[in-house]
C-alpha positions as CSV (number, residue, x, y, z in Angstrom):
1,M,60.5,22.8,-2.9
2,I,58.7,26.2,-2.2
3,A,60.6,26.5,1.0
4,L,63.9,26.1,-0.9
5,L,63.0,28.7,-3.5
6,W,62.0,31.2,-0.8
7,S,65.2,30.4,1.0
8,M,67.3,31.7,-1.8
9,V,66.5,35.2,-0.4
10,A,67.2,34.3,3.2
11,F,70.5,32.5,2.4
12,S,71.7,35.3,0.1
13,T,71.2,37.8,3.0
14,D,72.1,35.9,6.1
15,A,75.1,34.1,4.8
16,M,76.7,37.5,4.1
17,L,76.4,38.8,7.7
18,P,79.7,37.4,9.1
19,S,81.7,38.8,6.0
20,F,81.1,42.5,6.8
21,P,84.5,43.1,8.4
22,A,86.3,41.1,5.6
23,I,84.6,43.0,2.9
24,G,85.3,46.3,4.6
25,E,89.0,45.6,5.0
26,E,89.5,44.2,1.4
27,L,87.4,46.8,-0.4
28,G,88.7,49.7,1.7
29,L,85.6,50.9,3.5
30,V,86.2,53.8,5.8
31,D,82.9,53.4,7.8
32,I,82.1,49.7,8.5
33,N,78.4,50.6,8.7
34,H,78.4,50.9,4.9
35,A,78.9,47.2,4.7
36,Q,75.3,46.9,5.6
37,L,74.5,48.2,2.0
38,V,75.5,44.7,0.8
39,I,72.2,43.5,2.3
40,I,70.1,46.6,1.7
41,V,70.8,46.9,-2.1
42,F,70.0,43.1,-2.5
43,V,66.6,43.6,-0.8
44,A,66.0,46.7,-2.9
45,G,66.7,44.8,-6.1
46,S,64.3,42.1,-5.0
47,G,61.6,44.7,-4.3
48,L,61.9,46.3,-7.7
49,G,62.1,43.0,-9.4
50,Q,58.7,41.9,-8.0
51,L,57.0,44.6,-9.9
52,V,58.0,42.9,-13.1
53,M,58.3,39.2,-12.3
54,G,54.7,38.8,-11.1
55,P,53.1,40.5,-14.2
56,L,55.5,38.4,-16.5
57,S,54.3,35.2,-14.7
58,D,50.7,36.2,-15.4
59,S,51.6,36.6,-19.2
60,F,54.1,33.9,-19.8
61,G,53.4,31.2,-17.0
62,R,54.9,30.7,-13.6
63,K,57.7,28.2,-14.7
64,P,59.5,30.2,-17.5
65,V,59.7,33.4,-15.3
66,T,61.1,31.4,-12.4
67,Y,63.7,29.8,-14.6
68,A,64.8,33.1,-15.9
69,G,65.1,34.7,-12.4
70,I,67.2,31.8,-10.9
71,I,69.6,32.0,-14.0
72,L,70.0,35.8,-13.6
73,F,70.7,35.3,-9.9
74,A,73.4,32.7,-10.6
75,L,75.1,34.9,-13.3
76,A,75.1,37.9,-10.9
77,S,76.6,35.8,-8.2
78,A,79.5,35.1,-10.5
79,W,79.8,38.8,-11.1
80,S,80.0,39.4,-7.3
81,F,82.7,36.8,-7.1
82,F,85.0,38.6,-9.6
83,T,84.3,42.3,-8.8
84,D,87.1,44.3,-7.3
85,S,85.3,47.4,-6.1
86,F,82.7,48.0,-3.5
87,Y,80.5,49.8,-5.9
88,G,80.8,46.8,-8.4
89,L,79.7,44.6,-5.5
90,L,76.7,46.6,-4.7
91,L,75.6,46.7,-8.4
92,S,76.0,42.9,-8.7
93,R,74.1,42.4,-5.4
94,F,71.3,44.6,-6.8
95,V,71.1,42.4,-9.9
96,Q,71.1,39.3,-7.7
97,G,68.0,40.8,-6.0
98,L,66.3,41.3,-9.3
99,G,66.8,37.7,-10.2
100,V,65.8,36.2,-6.9
101,S,62.6,38.2,-7.0
102,A,61.2,35.8,-9.5
103,P,61.1,32.7,-7.3
104,R,60.0,34.8,-4.3
105,T,57.2,36.4,-6.1
106,V,56.0,33.7,-8.5
107,T,55.8,31.1,-5.9
108,Q,53.3,33.2,-4.0
109,A,51.1,33.4,-7.1
110,L,51.6,29.8,-7.6
111,I,50.3,29.0,-4.2
112,R,47.3,31.3,-4.7
113,D,46.7,29.4,-8.0
114,L,46.1,26.3,-6.0
115,Y,44.7,27.4,-2.6
116,T,42.4,30.0,-1.1
117,G,41.6,31.4,2.4
118,R,42.9,29.7,5.5
119,D,44.1,26.7,3.5
120,M,46.4,29.1,1.7
121,A,47.7,30.5,5.0
122,R,48.3,26.9,6.2
123,V,50.3,26.0,3.2
124,I,52.4,29.2,3.5
125,S,53.0,28.4,7.1
126,L,54.2,24.9,6.4
127,A,56.6,26.2,3.8
128,M,57.9,28.8,6.2
129,M,58.4,26.1,8.8
130,L,61.1,24.6,6.5
131,F,62.3,27.9,5.2
132,V,63.3,29.1,8.7
133,L,66.0,26.4,9.0
134,V,68.0,28.3,6.3
135,P,68.4,31.5,8.3
136,A,69.5,29.4,11.3
137,V,72.5,27.9,9.4
138,A,73.2,30.6,6.8
139,P,75.6,32.7,9.0
140,F,77.5,29.5,10.2
141,I,77.8,28.4,6.6
142,G,78.9,31.8,5.5
143,Q,81.4,32.1,8.2
144,T,82.8,28.7,7.6
145,I,83.2,29.4,3.8
146,M,84.8,32.7,4.6
147,V,87.3,31.3,7.0
148,S,88.1,28.3,4.8
149,F,88.3,29.9,1.3
150,G,87.5,33.7,1.7
151,W,84.3,35.7,1.6
152,R,84.1,35.7,-2.3
153,F,83.4,31.8,-2.2
154,I,80.1,32.6,-0.4
155,F,78.8,33.6,-3.9
156,V,79.8,30.1,-5.2
157,S,77.5,28.6,-2.6
158,F,74.7,30.8,-3.9
159,Q,75.2,29.4,-7.4
160,I,75.1,25.8,-6.1
161,M,71.9,26.6,-4.3
162,A,70.4,28.1,-7.4
163,L,71.3,25.1,-9.4
164,I,69.6,22.7,-7.1
165,A,66.5,24.8,-6.8
166,L,66.3,25.2,-10.6
167,L,66.6,21.5,-11.3
168,W,64.0,20.6,-8.6
169,F,61.5,23.1,-9.8
170,M,61.9,21.9,-13.5
171,I,61.4,18.3,-12.7
172,R,58.7,18.4,-10.0
173,Q,56.4,21.5,-10.5
174,P,53.7,21.5,-13.1
175,E,52.6,24.7,-14.6
176,T,49.7,26.2,-12.5
177,H,48.8,29.1,-14.8
178,P,47.5,27.7,-18.1
179,L,47.4,29.6,-21.5
180,S,43.7,30.1,-21.1
181,K,44.2,32.3,-18.1
182,R,47.1,34.4,-19.3
183,S,47.0,38.0,-20.3
184,K,49.3,40.0,-22.5
185,F,52.2,41.8,-20.7
186,K,51.5,45.6,-20.8
187,P,53.0,48.2,-18.6
188,R,49.6,49.8,-18.4
189,N,48.3,46.6,-16.8
190,I,50.6,47.1,-13.8
191,Y,49.1,50.6,-13.4
192,I,45.5,49.3,-13.7
193,S,46.2,46.4,-11.3
194,A,47.9,48.7,-8.9
195,I,44.8,51.0,-8.8
196,E,42.6,47.9,-8.2
197,V,44.9,46.5,-5.5
198,F,45.2,49.7,-3.5
199,S,41.5,50.5,-3.8
200,N,40.9,47.6,-1.4
201,L,41.1,48.6,2.2
202,R,42.1,45.2,3.3
203,V,45.1,45.2,0.9
204,I,46.2,48.6,1.9
205,I,46.3,47.9,5.6
206,C,47.9,44.5,5.1
207,T,50.6,46.1,3.0
208,I,51.3,48.7,5.6
209,S,51.6,46.0,8.2
210,L,53.8,43.8,6.0
211,S,56.0,46.8,5.4
212,L,56.5,47.4,9.1
213,G,57.1,43.7,9.9
214,F,59.7,43.5,7.2
215,T,61.3,46.6,8.5
216,C,61.7,44.9,11.8
217,I,63.3,41.9,10.1
218,F,65.8,43.7,7.9
219,A,66.7,46.3,10.5
220,Y,67.6,43.4,12.7
221,L,69.6,41.6,9.9
222,V,71.7,44.7,8.9
223,S,72.4,45.5,12.6
224,A,72.9,41.9,13.9
225,Q,76.5,41.3,13.2
226,Q,77.5,44.6,14.9
227,V,75.1,44.2,17.7
228,Y,76.3,40.8,18.6
229,V,80.0,41.3,18.1
230,T,80.5,44.9,19.2
231,W,77.9,45.4,21.9
232,L,77.4,41.9,23.2
233,G,80.9,40.5,22.6
234,A,79.8,37.3,20.9
235,G,82.8,37.2,18.6
236,H,82.9,34.1,16.4
237,D,80.0,32.6,18.2
238,F,77.7,35.1,16.5
239,P,76.3,32.5,14.1
240,L,75.5,30.2,16.9
241,Y,73.4,32.8,18.7
242,F,71.7,33.8,15.5
243,A,70.9,30.1,14.8
244,I,69.2,29.8,18.2
245,V,66.9,32.8,17.4
246,A,66.1,31.4,13.9
247,I,65.3,27.9,15.1
248,F,63.0,29.1,17.9
249,S,61.2,31.4,15.5
250,G,60.6,28.4,13.1
251,T,58.1,26.9,15.6
252,A,55.8,29.8,14.9
253,S,55.0,28.6,11.4
254,F,54.1,25.1,12.9
255,L,51.9,26.7,15.5
256,N,50.3,29.0,12.9
257,A,49.4,26.1,10.6
258,A,47.5,24.6,13.5
259,L,46.0,27.8,15.0
260,V,45.0,29.6,11.8
261,L,42.1,27.3,11.1
262,R,40.7,28.0,14.7
263,L,41.5,31.6,15.4
264,G,41.7,33.3,12.0
265,M,44.4,35.3,10.2
266,W,43.4,38.7,11.5
267,A,43.5,37.8,15.2
268,L,46.9,36.1,15.0
269,S,48.5,38.9,13.0
270,T,47.1,41.8,15.1
271,F,47.8,40.5,18.6
272,G,51.2,39.2,17.4
273,Y,52.2,42.8,16.7
274,L,50.9,43.9,20.0
275,A,53.0,41.3,21.8
276,I,56.1,42.4,19.9
277,C,55.6,46.0,21.0
278,M,55.1,45.1,24.6
279,L,58.1,42.8,24.7
280,S,60.3,45.4,23.0
281,I,59.4,48.0,25.6
282,C,60.2,45.6,28.5
283,C,63.5,44.8,26.8
284,L,64.3,48.4,26.3
285,L,63.6,49.1,30.0
286,L,65.7,46.2,31.1
287,V,68.7,47.4,28.9
288,L,68.5,51.0,30.1
289,L,67.6,50.5,33.8
290,G,69.0,47.2,34.6
291,N,72.7,46.7,35.8
292,F,73.3,43.4,34.0
293,S,76.6,41.8,33.2
294,D,77.5,41.2,29.5
295,A,76.5,37.6,29.7
296,W,73.0,38.4,31.1
297,L,72.6,41.2,28.6
298,L,73.4,38.8,25.7
299,W,70.7,36.3,26.8
300,I,68.1,39.1,27.4
301,F,68.7,40.2,23.8
302,I,68.5,36.6,22.5
303,I,65.2,36.0,24.3
304,W,63.8,39.3,22.9
305,S,65.1,38.4,19.4
306,S,63.6,34.9,19.5
307,S,60.2,36.2,20.7
308,M,60.2,38.9,18.1
309,F,60.9,36.6,15.2
310,F,58.5,33.9,16.6
311,L,55.6,36.5,16.7
312,L,56.6,37.9,13.2
313,G,56.2,34.3,11.9
314,L,52.5,34.5,13.0
315,C,52.1,38.0,11.6
316,L,53.6,37.8,8.1
317,A,52.2,34.5,6.9
318,N,48.7,35.5,7.8
319,L,49.0,39.1,6.4
320,H,50.2,37.7,3.1
321,A,47.2,35.4,2.9
322,L,44.8,38.2,4.0
323,A,46.1,40.5,1.3
324,L,46.0,38.0,-1.5
325,E,42.7,36.4,-0.7
326,P,40.5,39.0,-2.6
327,M,43.0,39.2,-5.5
328,G,42.8,35.7,-6.9
329,H,41.9,37.0,-10.5
330,I,45.2,38.8,-10.6
331,A,47.2,36.8,-8.2
332,G,50.6,37.3,-9.9
333,M,50.2,41.0,-10.3
334,A,48.8,41.5,-6.8
335,A,51.7,39.5,-5.2
336,S,54.3,41.5,-7.1
337,I,52.8,44.9,-6.2
338,I,52.3,44.1,-2.6
339,G,55.7,42.4,-2.3
340,A,57.4,45.4,-4.1
341,V,55.7,48.1,-2.1
342,S,56.4,46.3,1.3
343,T,60.0,45.4,0.4
344,L,60.9,48.9,-0.8
345,T,59.3,50.5,2.0
346,C,61.0,48.4,4.6
347,V,64.5,49.3,2.7
348,V,63.6,53.0,3.2
349,F,63.1,52.5,6.9
350,A,65.8,49.8,7.6
351,I,68.7,52.0,6.1
352,P,68.5,54.8,8.7
353,I,67.8,52.3,11.5
354,G,71.0,50.3,10.6
355,Q,73.0,53.5,10.3
356,M,71.9,54.6,13.7
357,F,74.1,51.8,15.3
358,D,75.8,53.5,18.1
359,G,77.6,50.6,19.7
360,T,74.5,49.3,21.4
361,G,71.2,47.6,20.5
362,T,69.0,50.4,21.8
363,P,68.2,52.0,18.3
364,L,67.2,48.6,17.0
365,I,64.9,47.8,20.0
366,V,63.3,51.2,20.0
367,S,62.6,51.0,16.2
368,V,61.0,47.5,16.5
369,A,58.8,48.8,19.3
370,I,57.6,51.7,17.2
371,C,57.0,49.7,14.0
372,S,55.1,46.9,15.7
373,G,53.0,49.4,17.6
374,V,52.0,51.2,14.4
375,A,51.3,47.9,12.7
376,F,49.0,46.8,15.5
377,L,47.1,50.2,15.2
378,A,46.9,49.7,11.5
379,N,45.4,46.2,11.8
380,M,42.8,47.5,14.3
381,V,41.4,49.8,11.6
382,L,40.1,46.7,9.9
383,K,38.2,45.8,13.1
384,I,36.5,49.2,13.3
385,D,35.7,49.8,9.7
386,K,32.1,49.2,9.1
387,F,32.5,48.4,5.5
388,K,35.2,45.9,6.0
389,L,35.6,42.2,5.4
390,N,34.3,39.5,7.6
391,L,37.3,39.4,10.2
392,K,36.5,35.8,11.0
393,D,38.4,35.1,7.7
C-alpha cells in the first residue's frame, strides 16, 4: 500500500516521458526542451506541498491529509486533460504536485510513527522494492495510452490510480497519529521546527546528500526521452530500455533490506555515492574516447544507468532513515521540511542540466559524476566530525 502511494509520484512523472514530442506539436512549442517543464513543475509542486502536508498531518492526523491530497491530485489531473495551452498544462501539473505531496510526505511520517532505526530503513527498502516496478512500466503504459487514445488520456490513468490508492488507504490503514500527540497547526511551528531540524548536523548533511541524489534522478528523467531517442536512436523502444534500467535498480531495495542490518545506513549510502562517481567517470571516458557503434553506445549507457539507479537505491532509503531517526517527536514536520528542501533543491539543479542537452548524454553523465562526488564528500563529514552520531547506526 505504501509502495502504491509513493508510486503516484513516479507514475505521474515517468508516464509523461514518451509524450514530450506530442505535447510540443499540439501545444506549439518552439523548443522541444521546454517540454521537460511538464516534469519539472510537477516536482516543484510536490516539493512546496511537502512544507504544508507534513505539518497538517501532525495537526489533523495522517489519514485526513492523505485523503485531501489524493483528491486534489485527481481534480488537477482532470484540469490537465481539458487544458488547451502549455501554460495551463504547467499550472495544472504544479497543482498535481501539490496534491501528490500528501501521500509522499505523510506516509514517511506514518512509517516513522511505527518504526525506528534500521527497522525503519528496512521497511522503506521493502516498500521501494515494490515501488520500483512502477517506473519500469510507466513509460510503456504512457506510450501505449498515447498511441491508442492520445496523450491527454494519460491523465485519466492518473485518476484511476488515485482512486485505487484512496480506497485501499481508507479501508486498510489505521490512523497512526492519535489525538493525544497532535499539535495545533501554526505557520510559526514550521519555522521553529525548521530551526530544530537544521540545527542537527546529521540532518543537514543527509538533506544535502538527498538533494544531490534526487538531482541525479530528475536530471536523468527530464533528459531520458531525448537521450534515448535523439542520441542513441532507440525510437519507440525507449520504454523497453527504460524498463530494463528500472527493474535492475529495483534489486537494490531488496539488497538494502538485507544489508542495512549488517553494515549500517551510513556505510551503504556513502560508498554508494563513491561508486556512482567512479562509474560515471568511466562511462564518460568510454563515450569521449571510445569509437563505439550506436548499438554498443546504447548498451554502455544502459549499463551505466542501471548501475547508477541501483546504487541510488542504496543511498536514498538509508539517507531518509538517517535524517528522520533523531526527529521522531516532529516526524511529520521533519519529513516535510527535509523532503521539500531536497526536492526544490534538485529542481533548481535539474532544470539547467536538462536544458544543457546538446544531442548527446555527455552533460547528464558529467552532472551525475559531480553530484555523486560532492554527496560522497558531504557524507564523509559525518565520519570526521568529533561531535557526531554513532555512525554504526
